[in-house]
N, C-alpha and C positions, 0 to 999 in steps of 0.2 A: 429485407431486414437491415441491410447496410444503409439504406436511405434513412431509415428511422434512427439508427445509431448515430449516423453523421449529423442528423438534425438535432439530436439531444446535445451533442457537443457544440453545435453551432449556437443553440439557444442558451446553453449554460456552459460557456467555456471556463477554464480554470481561472482566467483573469477576472471573471465576475463572481463565480462561486468556486472557491478552491476545491479541487478534487479531494474526495474523502471516501469513506466506506460505501457511499451510495453509487460510486463509479464501478464497483466490482461487477455488477451485472452487465454493464456496458462492455467491460473488458471481456467477460465471458462470452457475450454475444458476438463480438468481433472474432474471438477465437473459434467459436462454433461454426461461423460461416467461412472460416479460413483466411480472414483478413488479419494476419499476424502483424503487419506493419502498423495498422491503426491501433491494434491492441497494445503493441509495444510503445507506441507514442503516449497512450493514456497511462500505461504502467509506469513509464519513465517519470511523468509528471506526478503521478500519485505517490510513487515511492519517495521522490524527493520531498514532497509535502510531509509525508510521514517521518522521514529522516529529520527534517527541520523541527517537527513537533517533538520528537524524542530527544533531539539535541537540546532543545529548550528545557524539557523536563529534567534532563540530566544536569543542566547548568544550575538548577534551583537547589540542588543538594537535598539532604535528608529532612530539612525543616518542613518542607511542603509535600513530602513524599506521600503521606496518607491521603492528602486532599486530592491528589491527582490520579488515584488508582484506576478509576473508570476510564479516564483519558488514555492512560498507559495501556490498559487492557484492550481498548478499542484500537489503538495504534498497532499493537501486536496482532490482533485479529486480522487487520488489513494486511499486514506483512505475511501472516500465515496463509491467508487466502491467495495472495499473489504467488507465494511459494507453492501452494497446492496446484494452482493453474499452471505454473511453470513446469512442475513435475508431470502433470497430466498431458500437457501439450509439448513435452520434450524440449523445453527451453532450458538446457542444462546450465548454461552460464548464469542465467537469471536465478535459477534455483540455488546455485552455489552462493551467489552474491547475497540473496535474501537470507539463506541459512546462516552465513557468516555474520551478517548485520544483526540478525535476531540474537545470536549468541553474545555479540559485543554489547548490544543495548541491554540485554538481560543482566549482564555483569555490571554495567554502569549504573543501572537503575535498581540493582539488587532484587531482580525478579527471577522466579523459577519458571523455566520452560517445561511444558508437559510433553 
């Protein structure tokens, strides 16, 4: 399984196709086989991509808020999935970081967390 996961990242690195929601199964695959270092590497890049997106959406202000609702929800979904995996695989620091970031972005973007 590790060979396949590594090959996925070799063929489609973040530099060619920025990591997004489609990387979540790769992260989970690494975690399931116990390769937390590879998982954390993908998580680091993915969460930075999502933070960049959310920072951009925040910078636009209220004027475009309704136009970007799907993109905001997708970004929060990705963060929530990372948070879920962090909880399940006992990555407590990552869990706390994502939890805090989600609250900050929810306030900045005027979204309600469930």
